[in-house]
N, C-alpha and C positions, 0 to 999 in steps of 0.2 A: 881678813881682819876678824878679830875675836868677838864671839857673841857677847861676853860681858861688856864691851866697848859699846856696841850696838844698844844693848839694853840699857847701860849706864847712861848714854847720850839721850836715848828717848826719855828716860825718867828724868834727868837733869833738864833738859829744855821743856818738857812738861810741866815740873816745878817752877820753872822760871815765871810762868804766867798764873801762879796760885798765891794764896795767902801764906802757904808754907814755905816760900822762897827763902826768908831770912835764915831759918834753920838749916835748910837744904844748902844754901850758899855757904854757910860756915863749914858744915861737914865737908862739902866738896873742895873748899879752899884748903882745909886741913889736909884731906888726902892728896890734892894734887901738889900741895907745897913739899911734901915729902920727896918728890921726884924733881922738884925745882930748887933745891937748896935750902929748904925749911922755913923761907919766909912767906908767911900768908898774905902780906899786903899787896904784892904784884898780883897774886892769883885772884884776891878779892876785886881788885880794879878790873881785871880781864873779865871776870864774871858779870861785873856791874855793866861794862860797855856791852858784853855779849847779850845780856838780858834785853836790851832795847829792841833787838830784831824779833824775838819771839811775841814779845808785847805789841808790837806795831803790827805783826803779822795776825795776831789774834784779833785786833781791833778792826783790821781791815779785811779779815777772813782770806788773807793771802796765805794758802796752804803751801806754795813752792818756796816762799822764803822760810817758812817754818821748817820745812824739810832740809833746806840749805844749812840752817843753824844746827839742826841735828846732825846732819853730816859732818860739820866743822867739829862739833865735839866728839863725835865717834872717833874721828882721827886722832884728836888730842888726848882721848882716853885709851887708845889701842895700847900703848906701851906700858902705861902703869897697871892697867888691868891684866895685861899678859903677864907681867912681872910678878903680880900678887896671886896669880891663880896658879895652883900646882895639880897637874901639868896644864901648861898653856894650851888652849884651845884654838885651833884653826878653822874651824867648821863655820863660824858664824861671819857676818858680813856687816860692813858699815854702811850697807845700802839703807834706805829708809824703809826697811821691811816692817817696822812697828810703827804704824800711821797713828799720828795723834791729832787730835782736833784743835782747830783754832777757834772753835765756838766758845762764847763766853759761858 
């Protein structure tokens, strides 16, 4: 899987638990909507639902749940990232190689 997807997933999930989330959510929705027919509303809804996991993980200190959310987004970002990168990179991985903290 591509390194941009792994990096993007780590950044996205990290931002889900910060004050910068609304701006990040809007940008992520616009990016992903291009690959899903152009309508941002379904993507916004998916991001809203998806955010609950990392927030709960942060609040409880559950690193495993946080890593699972990151892995899910890595898989979701793999194709859009590969198609926007020239040439596509196959050197990275969607494993949770970029560890992020659930600490407040």
